[in-house]
N, C-alpha and C positions, 0 to 999 in steps of 0.2 A: 634654764630651771635650777634652783638651788635646793638641795637634798636637804630634808628637814628629819630629824629623829622624833620618833611618836612615843608615847606612852598611853596606857589604857587606865582611864580614869572610872572608877566605878560610881553609879548612880546619875552620871552624866548625859540623861537622854532625856529629859524634860518630861517624861511620862512614868517614871516609876523606876524600879530596878533596872540595871542595866549598864553598859559601859560604852566609851566613846573613846578615840584616838584623838590626843591633844599632842602637840609637841613637848617632848621632855623637858622638867624643870631644871636643866642646864641653864637656860636662860633665868634672868631676873627681870620680871615684865612689870610693867605700870600699866594698869587700866584706869586712864583718866577721867572716865565718864561711865558710872553705873550706876542705876536707880536701886540702890540697897535697901532704901526705905519703902519701896514699892510692895504691896500687898505678896505678889508673886516670889517676893525674894526674901522679905524679911521674916515670914513666917517659916523660913528654913535657912535662916542665916547663918547657923553654925555649920551646917553642911555646905552652903554655898561658899564660906569662906574654907572651910577644908579643901574642897575641890580645887579651889583658885590656888591654896598652897601647892598643893600636889602638881599642879599644871605649870608652876614656878611663877604665878603672879603674888609679888611680894609687896605691892603698894596698891591702894585703890582711892579714887575720889567718889564721894556718894553725890550725886547729882541732885537737884531740886527743883521744883515747879511751881510752888506757891508758898505761904509762910507755914503752914500746917505740916507740910513735907520738909521744909527748911529745918523746922524744930525738931522733927522725927531724925531726920538725918544727922543732926548735932548730938542727938541721945545715943544715936546708934554708934556712932565713930570715938565718942568721948573717951572712952576706956580701952581703946584698940590703938596699939602705936602705929599701924601701919595702915591706918584709915584716916582720910579728912573727909571735908565736906563742903559744898557750896551753899549760897543762900541767895535765892532770887525767884522773881516771878515770870512765869514762861508766858510767850505772847498767848497762848490757847486761855490762859486765866486772867488776861489782863482786865477783862472787863468787870470781874469780880474782886480787882484787889482793892482793900479795905481802906478806910481813910487814912488811918495812920502807918500805912504799910512800909514806908521809907524809915521812918525811926524804928520800926519793929526790924526791918532788914538790915540796919545799921548796927543794932544790938547784937543780932546774930552773927554779923560779919566781924565784930571786934572779938569773936571768940577765937581763942588759939586753935582751934582745929579748923577753922574757916580759911580756906586758901582763895578763895575768889568769890565774886558776884555772878550768879549764873543759875540756871542757864535763861537768858534773856535774851530778846530779839523781836524779828518778826516771822509771821507765818501766814502767806497769802493762799497756802494751798487748801487749807482746810477753813480759815478765816473765821475760826470758834470765838473769835472776839472781833468788834469792829476794828477796821484798820486805824483810826483815829486814836483809839484806846490803845492799840498795840504802839504806835509810835509815841504815845505820850509816856506810857510806864517804860518802854525801852530808853527813851530819851532821860527820863527822871533816875533811873537804875545807873545808868553810865555816870551821869552827875555825881550819883553816890560814890559810885567806884572810885571815881576821879578824886572826890573829896577825902575817902579815906585810903587812897594810894593802892588800892586791890585791882589785881587783874579780871579779866572779864572772860567769861565763857559764854558765847554765843550760839544762838539758833538762828539760821535764816533758811527760808524755803520759799522759792518762787517769789523772792523779794529782796533780790540781791542789790538792785540799784538804789532801793530806798534804804536798806540797812547800810549801806556805804556812807548814803547822804546823812543819816542821823548819827553815824560814828564822825563824820567830819564835823558837823555841827556842835558835838558834844565837847570837841577839844580835848578828848581822852587820848592817851598814848596809844596808840593802835598797835604798838611793839609787844603790848603785854593784852593783846585779844587774841583768844583762842576761837577759831572757826571750827566748831564741833560737828562731828558727824558729817563731815563735808561729802555734798554730792553735786558740787557745781562743775560745770564743764572747764575744760584747760583755760579757757580765756578769763572766766572769773576767778580762778585761783592764781592766775598770773597777777591780776588786780589786787587781791587780797594780800599776796606776796608782795608787791609793789608798796601797800600799806604798812607793812611791817607785820602782818598777822603771823602766828603759829597755824598750823593746819592738822586736824586731826580726823583719822579714819576709822571707821567703825567694820562691822562684817559686811556692809553694804559694798564695800570694795572687792569682796571676794565671790559676788554674784556672775554667774554667767553673762549676764546682760551689761556688765560693769565695764566694758572696755574702755569707754571715754573717761571713766573717773580713775580705772588704773593708770591711763594715759596723765590724767591731772597728777596723779599720787607720784609719778616720775619726774615731775616738775620741781617738787618741793626740796629745796635745799636741806641737807642733814639735820643742821640746826634749828629748823622750823618744825619739824615733824613729830606728830603725837600719835598714839593709838588708845583706843577705846572699845568698849562691847554696845555702850548703849542699852546695857541689859535691863529689864528683862525683853528689850525688843531687838530687833535687826540681827538674828542669829545667823551666823557666817556659814559658806560652805566649809566642810562638807556635812554640817548639823543643822543645815537651814530648816529641818523640819521641826527640831525642837520649839515647842511651844513656849517655853521660857528660856531665853537667851541668859548666859551666867559669865562672870567675869573669867572663868577658867578659860572661856573660847577666845580671849583675846589672843592667845597663842596662835589662832589661825589666822587671825587678821597680821600679826607679824610675821608670820610665815608667807602670807601672798603679799604682802608689801617687801618683805626680803626679795623674793623672786622677781618682782615687777623692777627692781633698783638694782638687781644684780648682787646682791650682798648676802651673808649670812643671817639667817635669823636671830642667833647670838649676837652678832654685831649690831643689828637694827634693836632687838632689846636694848642693848645697852646705851645706843645713842638715844633712843626716845625716852628710856628711863632717865637719862643726865638732863635732857630737855624738860621735862616736866619736874624735876626737882629744882632746875634753874627757875623756869618760868613762875611756878607758884611759890618759891622762895622757902623750900623746905630743904633744911641742913641738919647735920649731924649734931647734937649735943651730949657728950657722954655717951650713955647707953639707950639713949632715944633720938628720934628726929623731931624737930621743931620747925615751926613757921617763923620767919623772920619778915617783921613788918618793913616795908620799904621805907627807910629812914628812921625805922625804931629798933626795938628789941625782940629776942625769941620769945614765942609763946610756950 
């Protein structure tokens, strides 16, 4: 086991005043997937961001699920230097995609603070949208990402074969696809890696029952590894009882993965941050960081 240093963060208990231990902010962490525009987080966003900073989380990407969510995310991140956002229609929302959703997503994706199309994909666990609708909306958004030269943040649950099939048919560069909140077994992770994907792990990897997922995490090359909270969902151990997960808790994900992979939490934080900056095209410009369009200029 790799020892981790911990600090007490006030208010990080999901249910009122209190404290929780999180790894100390010697690290600079990048939470690549947090739903900051979700009601449970946006209502207290200043406190959420302060607790994240105290835990060493220096950068975050605000994930989205539909057009309304994508617009709210953009508004939230626009004036904050260390936040970026996605734009996309989640498979749960595929059945309700409006007629001109691709044009609207294209406009949002053209904003300087947007780093990718997402989260998009297939979810056959809940089937909140008919599977034909899910596949159609997923394929169309992959086409948009290909047209715009944007990375893709992908959701898949109990739909891995179909997800890979739609990806192959789209012709998109799968070296620029992130398998977000990975819950796939080792064999599927190997398949995703063979396609060139980056693999992102959330608090689920810390759960006591997640031995198989930790085995999968050990397979991922250093340069393809990302970390996230998927907050307000997926609170990690040892704070799994938190009703509202927060970006600060990505430190627990980093500590768990560092132990699994036989490295330090500081080294893992540095590696995953560098990977996120490279994959999402975020580079320093003077006193701020901007997004470089692939084949284009900084925003």
